[in-house]
C-alpha positions, 0 to 999 in steps of 0.5 A: 746299622739296623733300619726300620721301615714304616709302611702301609697300615703302620704308617697310617697308625703312626700318622694318627698318633702324631696327629693326636699328639699334635692336638693334645699339645696344642690344647695344653700349650696356650701359645700354640693356640694363640698363634694358630699353629696347626696340630699337624705341624706340632705333632710332626715336629715332635715326631721329627725330633724323636726320629732324629734323636733315635738316629743320632744316638746310634739307634736304628735308622727309621725310614717312612715309605712314601708310596702311600703318601703320594696316593693320599696327596693325590686324593687330597688334591683331587678332592680340593679341586672337585670342591673348587669346581662345584662338586661339593658332593659326588654321589656314586652309584653302582650299575651292572654292565657286562661282567662286572660292576661299574661305578658311575659318578654324577654331579649332585642334584637337588633331589639328593638329601645328603650334604657332608657339610 
């Protein structure tokens, strides 16, 4: 049986398409919006059904590489922790030190005009 491995940039593209599909379906089906079903859940369910149908019909086995997922979950977790402890905006400024550039993060002060929210 043939196997298709989705990884790297292909995985990001598939995730964007699944997210877009979930958004489209949630907008078109009023019941999903009424009960506040997240668009990621809607798109993920459709993607799961498609992958299971292809595999069940004797088609190629589709697998997703989870290494990028673990990295992105770590980034998501750390961004939420940073927001919880009051780092709503962290400024990053490069400084030259010895042979390479070192990035120093400092907490946002009143003089920084940029606010993402």
